[in-house]
N, C-alpha and C positions, 0 to 999 in steps of 0.2 A: 131784977133779972137782966135788964139792958146794961146796967153797970157791970155785972158779971160777964156778959158777953163782950163788952168793950175791953175789959181787962184781958180776956182770953185772946182777943185779936191783937191787943197791944203786946202781949207776951209773945205771940207768933211773930209779929213784926220784929221785935227785938232779937228773937232767935234767928230768924231770917238774915238780919243785918249782921249778926255774928258769924253765921255760916258763910256769908259772901266775904266778909273780912278775912276770916280764917283761911278760906280757899284762895283768896287773893295772895295772902302771905305764903302759902304753901307753893303757889305757882312762882312767886318771886324767888323763894328758897331754892326751888328745883332749877330754875333758869340760872341763878348765880353759880350754883354748884356744877351745872353742866358746863358753863363757860370755863370755870376754873379746871374742871377735869379734863377738858379739851387741851389745855395748856400743859397740865400735869402729864398727860400721855405723850405729848410732844417733847417735853423735858426728858421723860424716860427714854424715848426712841433717840433723842440726841445724845443722851448719855451712852447708850448701847453703841451707837454708831461711832463715838469718839473714844471708846476704850483703849484704842491703840495709840491714841496720842495723849501724852502724859499731861499736857496743859489744858487741852480742850475738855475732857471729860469732868475735870474739876469745876469748870465754869458751869457745865450742864448740871452737875450734882448740887451746886450752889444755887440753882435756879436762875442763873445769869445767862443762859444760852439764848440765841437769837431765835424767836418764835415767829412762825410765818402762818399759823393756824387761824382758824375763825371761831374763836371763843364766843363772840357775840352772835354768830350764826347758830351755835348750839343753844344759847339762851333763848333765842327766838323760837327754836324747835320745841324746846321743853315748855315754854310758856304757852305755845300753841296747843301742845297736848293737854294742858290744864285750862283751856279755854280762856286764854289771856293774851294781850298783846304787850310786847316790850315797847316801854316809852322812851328809855335810855339805857344804854349798856356801855360802861366805861371800864377799861383796864387801869386799874389804880395799883397803890401800894399800901400795905398796912405793916407798920413796924419793920419796914425793909423787905417784906415779902410781898410777891406778886399777888394781886387780888382783882376780882371783878365786882363792881356794884351794878345791880340791875333794878330797874323800876318798871313795874308792869301796872297794867289796868285790865280788870276782868272784862270779858265779853258779856257775862251774865250779870243780872243785877237782882235787887231785892224784891222786884215785882210790885204789885199794887199794894197799897197799905192804907189804913184808916188813920194812921199817925201822920199829921201834917208834915210835909217836907221829906218824908221817908220813902216815898214811891220811886221805883226804877233807879235806885242808887247803885252805881258800880264801885268797886273797891280799887284803891291804888296801894301798892305795897312796894317796899325796897328791901333788898337783901344784899349782903356782901359775902363773898367766899374767898378765903385766903388759901394759897398754895404754900405750904411750909415744907422745905427740905427736912428731912428726918435724920440724915446721916452726916457723921464727921468722919474725917480721915486724917491720917498724919501725912502732911505734905512732904516730909522728909523721908518717909518709908521707901526703901529701895528693894521693892519685890517685883516679881514677875506677874503677880496678882494684885488685884485692887482690894484692899482690906477696909471695910467700912464698919462703922459703929452706928447702927440705926436704931435710935431710941433704946439702947441697951442690948439689941440683937446684934450679933456679929455675922456679917455677910461678906463672903469672898466672892469676887467676880474674877474669872479667869478670861483674860481677853482671847485666848485660843479657843475657848469654848462658846464664845458668841459667835453664832453663824454670820454669813455674809449679809443675810437680811436683817441683821441687827436684832436677832431674837435670842433670848437666854431663857430656857424653859422653866427654870426654877425661880425667877424673878419677875415681880409684878410691879407696875407703877406705885401701887400702895406701899410697897416695901421701901421705897426711897422717898416719897413725897406724900404728905397728908394734905387733905382738902377739908377745910372746916368752915362753917358759917361763923361770921364775926357779928358781934352786937347782939 
């Protein structure tokens, strides 16, 4: 009977460790995605503000605009919402695309365990999120409107319809840029 009870507690300890590890990875994923989405939104806003400048909007659409946001601040916010702390947050690049790599540690742990060395263990996890421009354009096109091919979808942006606040009601950041987890 004692052996059966030990096996039950051991199984519980393994399940608890798995839960902490998975929750830590979820926190890292959320933090990296939040950081990258903050930059994606800034690229989108920069594109809309530059639609009247033939050279500038192309840089923003290629993901090469100058970013001043705080992607790592968003990573910390989302890690905190998942009961974790950011150990490191780095803006990096993957295959030429802008990315964030975030490493977290959970604030919660496995609790007490009968398994030697398994008590009170916290999880660390790392995730990388990449911002990928979705659209191509013909740089030689001489039109009043900006014609984009975004992963097979044809999108036309009329600079005259983008209001002074840089808003285009039918266009969203996800139309121009995707944010995906890498690895």
